[in-house]
C-alpha positions in Angstrom: -27.6 5.6 19.5 -24.0 5.8 18.4 -22.1 2.5 18.6 -18.7 1.1 17.6 -18.6 -1.1 14.5 -15.8 -2.9 12.7 -16.1 -3.8 9.0 -13.7 -6.0 7.0 -14.1 -6.2 3.3 -12.2 -8.2 0.7 -11.5 -6.6 -2.7 -10.9 -8.7 -5.8 -7.2 -9.4 -6.5 -7.3 -8.5 -10.2 -7.2 -4.7 -9.4 -4.1 -2.5 -9.5 -2.8 -0.8 -6.3 -4.4 2.5 -7.3 -7.8 0.8 -8.0 -7.6 -0.9 -4.5 -6.8 2.5 -2.9 -9.7 4.1 -4.8 -12.1 1.4 -3.7 -11.1 1.8 0.0 -11.3 5.6 -0.3 -14.8 5.2 -1.7 -16.1 3.4 1.4 -14.2 5.6 3.8 -15.7 8.7 2.2 -19.2 7.0 2.2 -18.9 6.5 6.0 -17.7 10.0 6.8 -20.3 11.7 4.5 -23.0 9.8 6.3 -21.9 10.9 9.8 -19.6 8.1 10.8 -16.4 8.8 12.7 -13.5 6.6 11.6 -11.6 5.4 14.7 -9.0 3.2 13.1 -8.2 1.5 9.8 -5.8 -1.2 8.7 -4.7 -2.5 5.4 -4.1 -6.3 5.8 -2.9 -6.6 2.2 -3.2 -9.5 -0.3 -4.0 -12.7 1.6 -4.9 -16.2 0.6 -8.6 -17.0 1.4 -9.7 -20.2 3.1 -11.7 -21.2 0.0 -12.2 -19.7 -3.5 -14.7 -17.0 -4.0 -15.8 -16.2 -7.6 -12.9 -18.5 -8.7 -10.3 -16.3 -6.9 -8.2 -17.7 -4.1 -6.7 -14.4 -2.8 -8.0 -11.0 -2.1 -7.0 -7.6 -0.6 -8.3 -7.3 2.9 -9.1 -4.0 4.6 -10.5 -3.3 8.1 -12.2 -0.1 9.2 -13.3 0.6 12.8 -15.9 3.4 13.1 -18.6 5.0 15.3 -22.1 5.6 13.9 -25.8 5.2 14.2 -27.0 1.6 13.5 -29.2 2.7 10.5 -26.0 3.4 8.4 -24.9 -0.3 8.5 -27.7 -1.5 6.2 -26.9 1.3 3.7 -23.1 0.5 3.9 -23.7 -3.2 3.2 -25.9 -2.3 0.3 -23.0 -0.3 -1.1 -20.7 -3.3 -0.7 -23.2 -5.5 -2.6 -23.5 -2.9 -5.4 -19.7 -2.7 -5.9 -18.4 -5.6 -8.0 -14.9 -5.0 -6.7 -15.9 -6.2 -3.2 -16.2 -10.0 -3.1 -16.9 -10.4 0.6 -17.6 -8.2 3.7 -18.5 -8.5 7.3 -19.6 -5.8 9.7 -19.7 -6.4 13.4 -21.1 -4.3 16.3 -18.4 -4.1 18.9 -19.3 -4.6 22.6 -17.2 -3.1 25.4 -14.8 -6.1 25.5 -14.2 -6.0 21.7 -13.5 -2.2 22.0 -11.0 -2.8 24.8 -9.3 -5.6 22.9 -9.0 -3.5 19.7 -7.5 -0.6 21.7 -4.9 -2.9 23.4 -4.1 -4.5 20.1 -3.5 -1.1 18.5 -1.3 -0.1 21.4 0.9 -3.2 21.0 1.3 -2.5 17.3 2.3 1.1 17.9 4.9 0.0 20.5 6.3 -2.5 18.0 6.6 0.1 15.2 8.3 2.6 17.6 10.8 -0.1 18.6 11.5 -0.9 14.9 12.0 2.7 14.1 14.4 3.2 16.9 16.5 0.2 15.8 16.9 1.7 12.3 
């Protein structure tokens, strides 16, 4: 059965912008090649973490929302563990309320960006 999932992963802060983009692209490609449909993605940028992980106090955060079969999640998380550039990840299965909340949050962001563009 196809369900909605959201995954957030933290990439080590010692990488260049191109290396971060390459890492993100690797996981997006992995998802699409394995039959997932990417619904939404968001780069949260470099953020300070609540506690140090591997002696690093910051990391590049990236969120991807997608639809797929549940069997792909275990494989995706195995790929995260194999990649030394990913220092943490979390994948959640979204229920109908989480999906509604994500859609409303996206709509609010798109309204804000449209208003900002009009003001320029």
